[in-house]
N, C-alpha and C positions, 0 to 999 in steps of 0.2 A: 504494500500499500504506499501511496505517495507520502513523503515526509511532511508535507504541508498539514495533514491532519494527525498523523501519528506523533508529531512533535507536540500537539496540543492535547490529544486524547490518548490515554494509555490503553483502553480496551479496544482490541481489534474487532470484536463483535460489534461494539457500539459504532465504530467507523464504518463498518460494512452496512449497518442499518441506516446511518445518515446518508451514505452514498446511494443506497437502494432507494430511499424514499425522497431525497431532496434533489436528485438529478432530474427525475421526472415526477413532479408532485402528483400526477394523476395515478401513479402506480399505487397499488394496494396489495397487501399480502397477509398471510396468517402464520401463526407460530410454527406449525410442523413444516410448512413449505420453506420458511426461512431457515429453520434448523437443518434441513436436508440440503439446502443451497450452500449454506456456510460450512456444512460438515462439522457441526458442533451440537452439544446436547440441547434439548428443549429447555432445560432449566437455565442454561447460560443465556439463551435468546430471551426467555421470559423475563429474567432479571433486568436485562437491558431495555426491553420493551416497556416494562413497568416504570423504570427510571425516566425514559424519554417521554412516557405518557404523563407521569407525575409533573414533569417540568413543562408540559404542554407543547413540546416540540413535535410530538405525534398525537394524533387523535385515534380513537378506535370506534368501530361500529359493528354490532352483531348482525350476522346474516344467517339465519338457521342456527346450526350448531357451531358455526365458525365465528371467531372474532377477528375482523380485518383491521389492519393498521394502515395508517397513511400519514403524510406530512400535514402539519397544521399551517396553512398559509396565513393565518392571523397572528402567528407568533412574531414578536418584534424582531427576532433574528432570522426570520425566514429568508429574506433576500440575501443576507450576508452568507448564510450557510449554503444557499443554492449556488451563489457565485463561487464560493470556495470548492464545492463538490465538482462543479464544472471544470475548474482548474485541475483538480485531482484526477478526473477522468481523462484529461488530455484533449477534451473537445474544443476548448478554446484554441489550442495549438493546431488542431485540424482545420478550423475555420480560418485562421490566420495564415497557416502554412500551405493549405491546399485550395480551399473553397474561394478565398479572396483573390487568388492568383490564377485562376483557370480561364479567365477571359469570357467567352461566349456561353456563360452558364446561366440557366433560368431558375433552377431550384435545386436544392440539396437536402435530402432526407437522411436522418440517422434512423436505422431500423434494428429490430430484434434485441439482442441482449442489452446494449448500451441504452437503447430507448426505454428499456425496462429498469435501468439503473443498475444492471449487473456488470461489474468490472471483469469481464471474462478474458480480456486480453486480445480480442478480435473486434475491431470497430467496422461495422458494415455500413456502407453509404450507397444511396441511390442518387446519381447525378443526372440532371435533365439538361440537355443543351448539346451544342456542337463543340465537342471537346477533343483536343489533341491527345490521344492515348499515351504517346511517348512523354509528353510534358506532364501528364497526370501521374504516370509511373514514376518519373523523376521526383516529383513533389512528394508522392506518397512515401517513397523510400527514405527521403530526407526527414520527413515528419515522423516516421516510424522509429528512426534512430533517436529522435529527440524525446518522444513520449514513451518509448519502450512498450509499444503495443503494435500489433499487426493491423493493417488497414486493408479492407476488401471493398472494391467499388464495382457497381454496375452502372454503366453509361447508357442512357437511352435518349432518343430524340423526343420532342414534344408529342409527336404522333404515337410513337411507341409507348410513351408513358401513359397516355390516355387509355391504351389497351392493357398496359400492365397494372395500372392503379387498382382496379377491382380485385386483383390477386393479393393486395395488401390488407384485405378486409380484416382478418383475424390476426394481424401482425402488428406488433407495437412499432410506432414510428413517431419521429419528431421532425418537423420542418425546421431545419437549422439555418437556412439562408434562401432568400428569393430575390430576384432582380428588382422587383417593385419595392423592395424593402431591404436594401443591401447592407443592413447592420446585423449584428449578432442577435438571432432570435432563437437560440438553442434552448435547452432545458433551463438556461440561465434566465431568459427574459421572455420567451415567446410561446408559440403554439405547441402544445403537447397532446399526445393521445397515446397513453401507455397502459391504461387500466383496461385489460382485455375484455371484461364483460360489457364495457361501454364503448368500445371502439366504434367509430363511424366506418371506418374503412377496414395463399401462402405459397410462396414460391421461393426458390432458393437462389442465392447469389453464387 
């Protein structure tokens, strides 16, 4: 885990929970799912969830027999934590090192694990526009060395994207850049759709 958070928080499980919920605030999850994902005991996760809930960084909601947890956007530190988590995940560097330098780009989506707040080590992007694959590959390799994560990209034209978009329906995604609003709008400040039961919009990269 990035030193930015580990230097401030001693609990690795708490760091993972903050990353999981604050990168994409629409993400929600329950105890056993988190314990399995983090490969730790349910008691360890429960203790951290209780702590984060008591301090109102997370909120919980019961659905049937499950209690789902999610980030609390009303917390005074919400924006700061969201920004910090974006830096930890390396998405700031992806936008700065790749997306902002591609030229004829219309939209960029972050999908799958990272859109869910899962720091799996593989960042999947869907890039819409007329993009030079050699330039993209060069930028990707340079950024990978800097953020210490692998970057996988799918490049499609606007027409191809219109056909591909319905396949994203049960797939987590975040619009991190678009030509009409060329500022950072990743999980840090903009449109997110990561809570699978409520996604508007499955294919493989």
